[in-house]
C-alpha positions in Angstrom: -9.8 15.0 -2.4 -7.4 16.2 0.1 -6.2 19.5 0.9 -5.7 22.7 3.7 -8.3 22.1 6.8 -8.6 18.7 5.9 -9.1 16.3 9.1 -8.9 12.5 9.6 -7.4 8.6 9.5 -6.8 9.8 5.4 -4.9 12.9 5.9 -2.4 10.7 9.1 -2.3 8.0 6.2 -1.0 10.8 4.0 1.4 12.6 6.2 3.0 9.1 7.1 3.5 8.0 3.4 4.9 11.3 2.9 7.0 10.9 5.7 8.2 7.6 4.4 9.2 8.8 1.0 11.4 11.5 2.3 9.0 14.8 2.4 8.8 16.4 6.5 4.7 16.4 5.8 5.1 17.5 10.1 3.9 15.4 13.1 1.3 12.5 11.2 -1.0 14.7 13.4 -4.0 14.0 10.9 -4.4 18.1 10.3 -3.6 18.7 6.2 -2.4 22.3 7.2 0.5 24.1 5.7 3.8 21.8 6.6 1.0 18.8 4.4 0.8 20.9 2.0 4.5 22.0 1.3 5.5 18.3 1.2 2.9 17.2 -1.2 4.1 19.9 -3.4 7.7 19.5 -3.2 6.6 15.5 -4.2 4.4 16.2 -7.0 7.5 18.0 -8.0 9.5 14.7 -8.2 7.2 13.0 -9.5 6.3 15.8 -12.5 2.9 16.0 -11.3 0.7 20.0 -10.7 2.0 21.5 -7.7 -1.1 21.8 -6.4 -0.1 21.2 -2.8 -3.7 18.5 -3.4 -4.0 15.3 -3.4 -6.2 14.4 -5.8 -6.0 11.1 -8.1 -2.5 11.2 -9.4 -0.8 12.7 -6.3 -2.7 9.7 -4.2 -1.9 7.0 -7.1 2.1 8.3 -7.2 2.2 8.8 -3.0 0.8 5.3 -2.6 2.1 3.5 -5.6 5.8 4.6 -4.4 5.9 3.7 -1.2 9.0 1.0 -1.0 10.9 2.9 -4.1 13.3 2.0 -1.7 14.1 -2.3 -3.4 15.6 -1.1 -7.2 17.4 -4.2 -8.1 20.5 -2.0 -10.1 18.7 -3.5 -13.6 19.5 -1.6 -16.5 16.4 -2.6 -18.3 14.5 -0.4 -15.2 13.0 -3.5 -14.1 11.3 -2.9 -10.3 11.0 -6.2 -8.9 10.3 -5.8 -5.0 9.1 -2.1 -5.7 5.7 -1.1 -5.3 3.0 -2.3 -2.2 -0.8 -1.7 -4.2 -2.6 0.9 -2.5 -5.4 -0.1 0.2 -3.0 -4.0 -0.4 -4.0 -6.0 3.1 -0.4 -5.6 4.7 -2.0 -7.4 7.3 -5.1 -9.5 6.0 -5.4 -13.2 6.5 -3.1 -14.9 3.0 -7.6 -15.4 1.4 -7.6 -11.6 1.6 -4.1 -10.9 0.0 -4.9 -13.2 -2.9 -8.4 -11.8 -3.6 -7.3 -8.7 -3.9 -4.2 -10.1 -6.5 -7.4 -11.5 -8.1 -9.8 -8.1 -8.3 -6.0 -6.1 -9.2 -5.7 -7.9 -12.0 -9.8 -8.2 -13.6 -8.8 -4.3 -13.1 -6.2 -4.6 -15.0 -7.9 -6.2 -17.6 -6.2 -9.7 -17.2 -7.9 -13.1 -16.7 -7.2 -15.8 -13.9 -6.5 -18.5 -15.6 -6.1 -20.6 -13.0 -7.0 -21.2 -9.1 -7.5 -24.3 -7.5 -6.0 -27.6 -8.6 -5.6 -28.2 -12.7 -2.0 -29.0 -14.1 -0.1 -27.9 -11.4 2.1 -30.2 -8.6 0.1 -31.7 -6.2 0.4 -30.5 -3.1 0.9 -26.9 -4.6 0.1 -23.5 -3.6 -3.1 -23.9 -5.7 -4.1 -26.7 -4.2 -4.7 -25.0 -1.1 -6.6 -22.3 -2.6 -3.3 -20.0 -1.7 -2.8 -18.9 -5.6 -3.7 -17.7 -8.9 -2.8 -17.6 -12.6 -3.5 -14.8 -14.5 -2.9 -13.8 -17.7 -3.2 -10.8 -20.5 -1.0 -8.6 -22.8 3.2 -8.8 -21.8 3.1 -5.8 -21.0 -0.6 -5.8 -18.2 1.3 -9.1 -17.2 4.2 -7.5 -16.5 2.4 -4.0 -14.6 0.8 -6.7 -12.7 4.3 -8.6 -11.3 5.9 -4.9 -10.5 2.5 -4.1 -8.5 2.9 -6.8 -6.0 6.7 -7.9 -6.5 7.0 -5.5 -3.2 3.9 -6.9 -1.5 5.8 -10.1 0.3 3.9 -12.6 -1.7 4.8 -16.1 -0.4 5.2 -16.2 -4.9 5.8 -14.7 -8.0 6.4 -15.7 -10.2 6.8 -14.5 -14.1 9.9 -15.4 -16.5 10.2 -12.0 -18.3 10.5 -10.5 -14.8 11.8 -13.3 -12.4 11.0 -14.5 -9.7 10.4 -14.7 -6.2 10.5 -16.5 -3.3 9.5 -16.2 0.8 10.3 -12.1 0.0 14.7 -13.5 -1.7 14.3 -12.4 -5.5 15.3 -16.0 -7.1 15.1 -15.2 -10.5 12.9 -16.9 -13.9 11.9 -20.4 -12.7 10.8 -21.4 -15.9 7.0 -21.8 -17.0 5.6 -19.0 -16.5 6.2 -16.7 -19.8 3.0 -16.9 -20.5 1.2 -16.1 -17.3 2.0 -14.7 -13.5 2.0 -17.1 -10.7 1.0 -15.1 -7.2 0.8 -17.3 -3.9 -0.3 -15.9 -0.3 
């Protein structure tokens, strides 16, 4: 939990996320002061959270899962394929670290990893290179998983009901990915 008087790198990270989300916390100096508290309260108000100025679980989750909300695709159903970068995603990590993060996220969301390397995939595909996984579960969980990873700049991300991303470009559904989500880094 972060509140007035807290200092350190978590405060700096929070201040930068608030600024990126359009709220002015003042300088990203690692000191949780009154201006940071006011920015947190404004963020909480906009997101329907308790306006206490404290960054706890709910506020932190909302803040760090909403950093890239500028990538709406304009679809009337509210699908957000370019959306959120999940919290603690290794943005500057290796492809292996990013894929491990995706696998752990899938497990935390109650999804099952159905394929890693080899299997019934095209020879030379990212599966054979050890850079892809497929995950399955309920349609709503698969959609949430897709949405969470869409903003993480995957090499490939396919789930037919949501669409497809290849090398950062929305390419639409490609077929064959209705019962699972495919992600590669």
